[in-house]
C-alpha positions as CSV (number, residue, x, y, z in Angstrom):
1,M,-5.7,-32.3,37.5
2,A,-3.1,-29.6,38.5
3,L,0.1,-29.8,36.4
4,T,2.9,-28.0,37.5
5,R,5.1,-25.9,35.1
6,T,8.3,-27.3,36.3
7,A,7.0,-30.8,35.1
8,L,6.2,-29.7,31.8
9,R,9.2,-27.7,31.3
10,Y,11.4,-31.0,32.4
11,F,9.0,-33.5,30.1
12,D,9.6,-31.2,27.1
13,E,13.6,-31.0,27.7
14,A,13.9,-34.4,28.3
15,V,12.1,-35.3,25.0
16,R,14.1,-32.6,23.3
17,Q,17.5,-34.2,24.6
18,G,16.3,-37.4,24.1
19,S,17.5,-38.2,27.7
20,I,16.8,-37.7,31.1
21,R,20.7,-37.3,32.1
22,K,21.1,-34.8,29.3
23,A,18.1,-32.6,30.3
24,A,19.4,-32.7,34.1
25,D,22.5,-31.2,32.7
26,H,21.2,-28.4,30.3
27,L,18.5,-27.7,33.1
28,H,21.4,-27.8,36.0
29,V,19.3,-30.1,38.7
30,A,19.6,-33.5,39.3
31,S,18.8,-36.3,37.3
32,S,16.4,-37.8,40.1
33,A,14.8,-34.6,40.0
34,V,13.9,-34.5,36.3
35,N,12.8,-38.3,36.6
36,R,10.2,-37.3,39.7
37,Q,8.6,-34.8,37.9
38,L,8.2,-37.1,34.6
39,L,6.5,-39.7,37.0
40,Q,4.5,-37.6,38.6
41,L,3.1,-36.2,35.4
42,E,2.6,-39.3,33.8
43,E,0.5,-40.3,37.1
44,E,-1.3,-36.9,37.1
45,M,-2.1,-37.2,33.4
46,D,-2.8,-41.0,33.7
47,V,-1.0,-42.0,30.4
48,K,2.1,-43.2,29.2
49,L,4.1,-40.1,28.2
50,F,7.3,-41.9,27.1
51,E,9.0,-44.7,26.2
52,R,12.3,-45.8,28.1
53,L,15.0,-47.2,25.5
54,P,18.6,-48.2,26.2
55,R,19.9,-45.1,25.4
56,G,17.4,-42.4,26.2
57,I,13.5,-42.1,25.9
58,R,11.5,-41.3,23.5
59,A,7.7,-39.4,23.3
60,T,4.8,-42.0,22.8
61,A,2.0,-40.5,21.0
62,A,0.1,-39.3,24.1
63,G,3.4,-37.6,24.8
64,E,3.6,-35.8,21.5
65,V,0.2,-34.6,22.1
66,V,1.0,-32.9,25.2
67,L,4.4,-31.4,23.8
68,N,2.6,-29.9,21.3
69,Y,0.4,-27.9,23.8
70,V,3.2,-27.7,26.1
71,R,5.4,-26.0,23.1
72,R,2.2,-23.9,21.7
73,W,1.7,-22.6,25.7
74,N,5.5,-21.5,25.6
75,R,5.2,-19.5,22.5
76,D,1.9,-18.1,23.2
77,A,3.5,-17.1,26.6
78,I,6.4,-15.5,24.8
79,S,3.8,-13.1,22.4
80,L,1.9,-12.4,25.4
81,N,4.7,-11.1,27.5
82,R,6.3,-9.5,24.0
83,D,2.7,-7.6,23.6
84,L,2.1,-6.6,27.2
85,G,5.7,-5.1,27.1
86,A,4.7,-3.3,23.7
87,L,1.5,-1.8,25.3
88,R,3.7,-0.2,28.0
89,G,5.9,1.2,25.6
90,G,8.9,-0.7,26.4
91,V,9.3,-3.1,23.3
92,R,11.8,-2.3,20.7
93,G,10.9,-3.7,17.4
94,T,11.8,-3.3,13.6
95,I,9.0,-3.6,11.1
96,R,10.6,-5.2,7.8
97,I,8.1,-3.7,4.6
98,A,8.9,-4.9,1.0
99,A,6.7,-2.9,-1.3
100,S,6.5,-1.7,-4.7
101,E,7.8,1.7,-5.2
102,S,4.2,2.9,-6.1
103,F,3.7,2.9,-2.1
104,T,6.6,4.6,-0.8
105,D,5.6,8.2,-2.2
106,E,2.5,8.4,0.3
107,L,0.6,5.6,1.7
108,L,3.7,3.8,3.2
109,P,5.2,6.9,5.2
110,R,1.6,7.9,6.5
111,A,1.0,4.3,7.8
112,M,4.5,4.7,9.5
113,H,3.9,7.7,11.0
114,E,0.7,6.6,12.5
115,L,2.0,3.4,14.0
116,Q,5.2,5.7,15.4
117,A,2.7,7.3,17.7
118,Q,1.3,4.5,19.1
119,F,4.6,2.3,19.1
120,P,7.5,5.0,19.4
121,Q,10.2,2.4,20.0
122,V,9.6,0.9,17.0
123,D,11.3,1.6,13.5
124,F,11.3,0.0,9.9
125,S,13.3,-1.5,7.4
126,L,11.9,-0.6,3.7
127,I,12.9,-2.8,0.8
128,S,11.8,-1.4,-2.7
129,G,11.7,-3.0,-5.9
130,D,10.1,-4.9,-8.6
131,N,7.1,-7.8,-7.8
132,H,9.9,-10.5,-8.4
133,R,12.4,-9.2,-5.5
134,I,9.9,-8.2,-3.2
135,T,7.8,-11.2,-3.0
136,S,11.1,-12.9,-2.6
137,Q,12.0,-11.1,0.6
138,L,8.6,-12.9,1.7
139,F,9.6,-16.2,1.0
140,A,12.8,-15.7,2.4
141,R,11.2,-14.4,5.8
142,D,13.3,-11.3,5.3
143,A,9.8,-9.0,5.1
144,D,7.1,-9.0,7.7
145,V,4.7,-7.4,5.4
146,V,4.8,-7.0,1.5
147,L,2.7,-4.8,-0.9
148,A,3.0,-5.8,-4.4
149,Y,1.0,-5.7,-7.6
150,D,-0.6,-8.6,-9.5
151,V,1.1,-11.8,-7.4
152,S,0.4,-14.8,-8.6
153,D,-2.1,-17.4,-7.0
154,S,0.5,-19.9,-6.4
155,L,2.4,-17.9,-3.5
156,R,1.9,-19.5,-0.3
157,V,1.2,-16.3,1.6
158,Q,-1.5,-14.8,3.9
159,V,-3.6,-12.0,1.8
160,A,-4.5,-9.9,4.6
161,T,-6.4,-7.7,2.4
162,A,-6.5,-6.7,-1.7
163,I,-7.9,-4.2,-3.6
164,T,-7.9,-3.6,-7.6
165,S,-6.8,-0.3,-9.2
166,P,-7.6,0.4,-12.9
167,L,-4.9,1.1,-15.3
168,G,-4.6,4.6,-16.8
169,V,-2.5,6.7,-19.0
170,I,-0.2,9.1,-17.3
171,T,0.5,12.5,-19.2
172,T,1.7,16.2,-18.7
173,P,-1.0,17.8,-17.7
174,D,-1.6,20.0,-20.9
175,H,-1.4,16.9,-22.8
176,P,-4.0,16.1,-25.7
177,L,-5.3,12.9,-24.2
178,T,-6.5,14.6,-20.9
179,R,-9.6,16.0,-22.6
180,L,-10.8,12.6,-22.9
181,R,-12.8,10.9,-20.3
182,Q,-11.6,7.6,-21.1
183,V,-8.4,6.4,-23.4
184,T,-8.3,3.5,-25.8
185,L,-5.1,2.4,-27.5
186,D,-5.8,3.7,-30.7
187,D,-6.0,7.0,-29.2
188,T,-2.5,6.6,-27.8
189,A,-1.0,5.5,-30.9
190,P,0.1,8.8,-32.2
191,Y,2.1,9.5,-29.0
192,P,5.6,8.0,-27.8
193,L,5.6,5.8,-25.2
194,I,7.5,5.1,-22.2
195,I,7.5,1.5,-21.0
196,P,8.8,-0.3,-17.8
197,G,12.0,-2.2,-18.3
198,T,12.4,-5.8,-19.2
199,E,12.8,-7.0,-15.7
200,W,10.2,-4.9,-14.3
201,L,7.7,-5.4,-17.1
202,Q,8.0,-9.4,-16.8
203,H,6.6,-9.3,-13.4
204,S,3.8,-6.5,-14.1
205,G,0.5,-6.9,-15.2
206,L,1.2,-4.8,-18.4
207,N,3.4,-7.5,-19.7
208,V,-0.2,-8.6,-21.3
209,L,-0.4,-5.2,-23.1
210,L,3.4,-4.9,-23.9
211,Q,4.6,-7.9,-25.2
212,E,8.3,-7.9,-26.3
213,D,7.1,-9.4,-30.0
214,N,4.2,-6.7,-30.3
215,L,5.4,-3.3,-29.0
216,P,3.6,-0.4,-30.1
217,P,6.2,1.3,-33.0
218,R,7.1,4.5,-30.8
219,V,8.6,3.4,-27.8
220,V,11.2,5.9,-27.0
221,A,12.6,4.9,-23.4
222,R,12.5,1.9,-21.3
223,A,12.4,2.9,-17.5
224,E,13.6,0.6,-14.7
225,R,11.4,2.1,-11.9
226,P,8.5,4.1,-11.6
227,G,10.2,7.3,-10.6
228,M,12.0,7.3,-13.1
229,L,9.1,6.7,-15.6
230,K,7.3,9.4,-14.1
231,A,10.0,11.9,-14.3
232,L,10.5,11.3,-18.1
233,V,6.7,11.6,-18.4
234,R,7.2,15.2,-16.3
235,E,9.5,16.1,-19.0
236,G,7.2,15.5,-22.2
237,L,9.3,12.6,-23.5
238,G,6.1,10.4,-24.1
239,I,3.2,9.1,-22.2
240,A,2.9,5.6,-20.2
241,F,0.6,3.3,-18.6
242,L,0.2,3.0,-15.0
243,T,-2.1,2.9,-12.0
244,A,-3.1,6.4,-10.5
245,L,-1.6,5.1,-7.1
246,G,1.8,6.6,-6.6
247,V,1.0,9.5,-9.0
248,E,-1.5,11.0,-6.4
249,R,1.2,13.7,-5.5
250,D,2.1,14.5,-9.1
251,I,-1.6,15.0,-10.1
252,E,-2.3,17.3,-7.2
253,Q,0.6,19.6,-7.9
254,R,0.0,19.4,-11.7
255,K,3.1,18.1,-12.8
256,L,1.3,14.8,-14.2
257,A,-2.1,14.2,-15.4
258,W,-3.7,10.5,-15.3
259,T,-6.7,9.4,-17.6
260,R,-8.4,5.9,-16.8
261,L,-8.1,3.6,-19.8
262,A,-11.3,2.2,-21.4
263,P,-12.9,-0.9,-20.0
264,G,-11.9,-4.3,-21.5
265,I,-8.2,-3.3,-23.0
266,I,-6.6,-4.6,-19.5
267,K,-7.7,-6.1,-16.2
268,P,-7.3,-3.5,-13.1
269,A,-4.1,-4.3,-11.3
270,V,-4.6,-6.3,-8.3
271,I,-2.9,-4.5,-5.0
272,S,-2.2,-7.4,-2.3
273,L,-0.9,-6.7,1.4
274,M,0.5,-10.0,2.2
275,V,2.1,-11.5,5.5
276,P,3.9,-14.6,6.0
277,R,2.0,-17.6,6.5
278,G,2.1,-19.3,9.7
279,R,3.9,-16.6,11.5
280,T,2.2,-15.0,14.8
281,P,3.5,-11.0,14.4
282,P,3.8,-8.9,17.7
283,I,1.3,-6.5,18.5
284,Y,3.3,-3.7,16.5
285,A,3.2,-5.3,13.4
286,A,0.0,-6.6,13.6
287,T,-1.3,-3.2,14.1
288,F,0.8,-1.9,11.1
289,V,-1.2,-4.5,8.8
290,D,-4.4,-3.0,10.0
291,I,-3.5,0.1,9.2
292,L,-2.4,-0.5,6.2
293,K,-5.5,-2.0,5.1
294,R,-7.7,0.9,6.3
295,E,-5.2,3.1,4.1
296,L,-5.8,1.0,1.2
297,E,-9.4,0.7,1.6
298,A,-9.5,4.8,2.1
299,L,-8.0,5.2,-1.1
300,P,-9.9,7.6,-3.6
301,R,-12.0,5.9,-6.0
302,I,-10.1,7.2,-8.9
303,M,-7.3,4.7,-7.8
304,I,-9.4,1.8,-7.0
């Protein structure tokens, strides 16, 4: 059976339009040509593909099966041409990223730089914020890649990879808590505490530790963004609970210190790399996801 591309295209358009005449007008060919191709297609496949109605046509069950294959072939052909073009360096594209701020200091810039070495004409659009905002971007199909903490299992997304990252206390490097190998809540009690702002805390795993009706007595500030929280700790205003991810540069430059919380106080944070479910990404986006997976899995053990 040697199906012609023309016959399949005409069949797809005729069913889409619900009429041979309308399909012919849309394809800029004679109605007789469309009709002839459809009859030939039915003969070659030896099955009835459509029903003729008083005011048009309608696909049969067999016709719907054929349509699904035709449309899948068309989508795959578009993806193939796009990916081949990308390998030739001829495709421009944008990768839309939604990520918690912790990933924007080190991990994301490294991954973006590596991708641009392979696909120099691909650019990026980056949205940063709390978990609620960035996962909403994925639901709205405005993001190709999402990096977030402690996302709900109910999210209808595809998780490319997930790792855990322990919670700890960030302090100035000369703080007394840095002498401890692990920190308990009793250890932190004497010191002023900086906590996430209400909206950030609401969508964070830290809300288990920092319940509004049971907050520690010495909360000196609420910060709406991780960068703001870290700045307040650097100035010696207080200590804060965070994962080590996003603090690594400050630790290396001895602007901050991080000490792990003792086991059993709070579950480790879960970092999820997510993509929209049911979407076939272009090759450069799929490559970027692979780079991010490798970056996450290569994080130092203190962070995961």
